[in-house]
C-alpha positions as CSV (number, residue, x, y, z in Angstrom):
1,M,0.1,0.0,0.1
2,A,1.3,3.4,-0.9
3,P,1.1,5.8,2.0
4,R,-1.6,8.5,2.0
5,I,-1.9,11.7,4.2
6,L,-5.4,12.4,5.8
7,L,-5.5,16.1,6.4
8,A,-7.9,17.3,9.2
9,R,-8.2,21.2,9.4
10,H,-9.1,22.5,13.0
11,G,-12.5,23.6,13.8
12,Q,-13.8,27.1,13.6
13,T,-12.3,29.7,15.8
14,A,-13.6,33.5,16.5
15,W,-10.5,34.6,14.3
16,S,-11.0,32.0,11.5
17,K,-14.7,33.0,11.2
18,L,-13.6,36.6,10.7
19,G,-10.9,35.7,8.3
20,K,-8.1,36.8,10.5
21,H,-4.7,35.4,9.8
22,T,-4.2,33.2,12.9
23,G,-0.7,31.9,12.9
24,R,0.9,31.3,16.6
25,T,-1.7,33.0,18.6
26,D,-3.3,30.2,20.5
27,I,-7.0,30.8,19.8
28,P,-9.6,28.3,21.3
29,L,-12.3,26.6,19.3
30,L,-15.8,28.1,19.1
31,D,-18.7,25.7,20.1
32,E,-19.3,25.2,16.5
33,G,-15.8,24.3,16.2
34,R,-16.1,21.7,18.8
35,E,-19.3,20.3,17.4
36,G,-17.6,20.1,14.0
37,A,-14.6,18.2,15.4
38,E,-17.0,15.8,17.0
39,L,-18.8,15.3,13.6
40,L,-15.5,14.7,11.8
41,G,-14.4,12.1,14.5
42,K,-17.9,10.3,13.9
43,R,-17.3,10.1,10.2
44,L,-13.8,8.9,10.6
45,H,-15.1,6.2,13.0
46,R,-17.7,4.6,10.6
47,G,-17.1,3.1,7.1
48,P,-15.0,3.3,5.1
49,W,-12.6,4.7,7.6
50,A,-13.6,2.5,10.6
51,G,-11.5,4.5,13.0
52,L,-8.3,4.2,11.2
53,P,-6.7,1.5,13.3
54,D,-3.4,1.4,11.9
55,V,-3.0,5.2,10.9
56,E,-0.3,7.1,12.6
57,V,-1.6,10.3,13.9
58,R,0.1,13.7,14.6
59,T,-1.2,17.2,15.6
60,S,0.0,20.7,15.7
61,P,0.8,21.7,19.4
62,L,-1.6,24.8,19.1
63,S,-4.9,24.2,21.1
64,R,-7.1,24.7,18.2
65,A,-5.7,21.7,16.5
66,R,-5.1,19.6,19.5
67,E,-8.7,20.0,20.6
68,T,-10.0,19.0,17.1
69,C,-7.9,16.0,17.4
70,E,-9.1,15.0,20.9
71,L,-12.7,15.6,20.0
72,A,-12.5,13.7,16.9
73,G,-11.4,10.7,19.1
74,F,-7.6,10.6,18.1
75,G,-6.0,12.4,20.9
76,D,-4.7,9.4,22.7
77,R,-2.9,8.4,19.3
78,A,-1.5,11.6,18.7
79,A,2.0,13.0,19.0
80,H,2.4,16.8,19.1
81,W,4.7,18.1,16.3
82,D,6.0,21.7,15.7
83,A,6.5,21.0,11.9
84,L,2.5,21.2,11.7
85,M,2.2,24.5,13.4
86,E,0.5,27.3,11.2
87,W,2.5,29.9,9.4
88,D,4.1,32.4,11.4
89,Y,2.4,35.6,10.2
90,G,4.8,38.0,12.0
91,A,3.5,41.6,11.7
92,Y,0.4,40.4,9.9
93,E,-0.7,38.2,12.8
94,G,-4.6,38.9,13.6
95,M,-5.1,40.8,10.5
96,T,-7.6,40.2,7.7
97,P,-6.4,40.0,3.9
98,A,-8.5,43.3,3.6
99,E,-6.6,45.0,6.3
100,I,-3.3,43.9,4.7
101,Q,-4.2,44.9,1.4
102,A,-4.9,48.6,2.8
103,V,-1.2,48.8,3.8
104,R,0.2,46.6,1.1
105,P,-2.0,46.6,-1.9
106,G,-1.7,43.4,-4.2
107,W,0.1,41.4,-1.3
108,L,-0.3,37.7,-1.7
109,I,1.0,35.5,1.1
110,W,2.0,32.7,-1.5
111,R,4.2,34.9,-3.3
112,D,5.1,37.8,-0.9
113,A,5.4,36.1,2.6
114,V,5.3,38.3,5.7
115,P,7.4,40.8,7.3
116,G,8.8,39.5,10.7
117,G,7.3,36.0,10.1
118,E,8.3,32.9,8.2
119,S,9.7,32.9,4.6
120,L,8.3,30.9,2.0
121,E,11.6,28.9,2.0
122,Q,11.0,28.1,5.8
123,V,7.3,27.0,5.3
124,T,8.4,24.9,2.3
125,A,11.0,23.2,4.4
126,R,8.5,22.3,7.2
127,A,5.9,21.1,4.6
128,D,8.6,19.0,3.0
129,E,9.6,17.6,6.2
130,V,5.9,16.3,6.8
131,V,5.7,14.9,3.1
132,D,9.0,13.0,3.8
133,W,7.8,11.6,7.1
134,A,4.4,10.5,5.5
135,R,6.1,8.7,2.6
136,S,8.8,7.2,5.1
137,A,6.9,3.8,5.7
138,D,3.9,1.6,4.5
139,R,1.3,3.1,6.5
140,D,-1.3,6.0,6.2
141,V,-1.0,9.2,8.4
142,L,-3.6,11.5,9.8
143,V,-2.5,15.1,10.7
144,F,-4.7,17.8,12.4
145,A,-3.3,21.3,11.6
146,H,-4.1,24.7,10.0
147,G,-5.3,26.0,6.7
148,H,-2.1,27.6,5.3
149,M,0.1,24.7,6.5
150,L,-2.2,21.9,5.3
151,R,-2.4,23.7,1.7
152,S,1.5,24.1,1.8
153,I,1.6,20.3,2.6
154,A,-0.6,19.6,-0.4
155,A,1.4,21.6,-2.7
156,R,4.7,19.9,-1.8
157,W,3.0,16.4,-1.9
158,M,2.1,17.1,-5.4
159,G,5.6,18.4,-6.3
160,E,4.5,21.9,-6.7
161,D,5.8,25.2,-5.6
162,L,4.3,26.5,-2.5
163,S,2.3,28.8,-4.7
164,F,0.0,26.2,-5.5
165,G,-1.6,26.5,-2.1
166,A,-3.3,29.8,-3.5
167,R,-5.5,27.7,-5.7
168,V,-6.8,25.1,-3.2
169,R,-9.5,26.5,-0.5
170,L,-9.6,24.9,2.9
171,D,-12.4,25.3,5.3
172,P,-12.6,24.8,9.0
173,T,-13.0,21.1,10.1
174,S,-12.6,19.7,6.5
175,L,-11.3,16.3,5.6
176,S,-8.9,15.9,2.7
177,V,-6.7,13.0,1.4
178,L,-3.6,13.2,-0.6
179,G,-2.9,9.8,-2.3
180,W,-1.8,8.6,-5.6
181,A,-3.0,8.1,-9.1
182,Y,-1.2,6.5,-11.9
183,G,1.7,6.1,-9.7
184,A,2.0,9.8,-9.0
185,P,1.1,12.1,-6.0
186,A,-2.5,13.2,-6.4
187,L,-5.4,15.0,-4.6
188,E,-7.7,12.0,-3.5
189,R,-10.2,14.1,-1.6
190,W,-10.2,17.9,-0.9
191,N,-11.9,20.3,1.4
192,D,-14.7,17.8,2.1
193,T,-17.3,19.0,4.8
194,G,-19.9,16.4,4.3
195,H,-19.9,15.6,7.8
196,L,-20.9,19.2,8.8
197,E,-24.0,19.2,6.5
198,Y,-26.8,17.9,8.7
């Protein structure tokens, strides 16, 4: 079996609801984020996933990802991993895209990075570390992390430049799967929020 990465974005927070860049600020889940995490867990514990008994689980150490992991029923199997932390947004932490555009017209994180935060090269290196780990053994992995970081992992899984992340939207508490097609890395499932539609 070729290894796959299952990606779970953390549940809704006050800042994600407002569209604020939430990097290293440890914002807790909202009630709807907790409910979404529980629904994601129920989905992953029934067919075809059946609780993913052989999957290796890692989570960002930030509370919004950790709590999503725990509420989904994988906390006892998860190792915390700094490589899964969200992009360090530096001076743009807590700002919305519109607020950033007001001071820096035309700005795009996937091209321009952030002052005082992580560079594109640093984020690429972290994403590559996750991809290398996922491909290192004959088993699937499940990670709980953040929007920009998961999009970065997807870009690097596909062998694309980090800028590919600009073209793949990712909602809170979504489920995505990076797998294989015709022997090449592929998006198997992306931004699936079917478990939230009740």
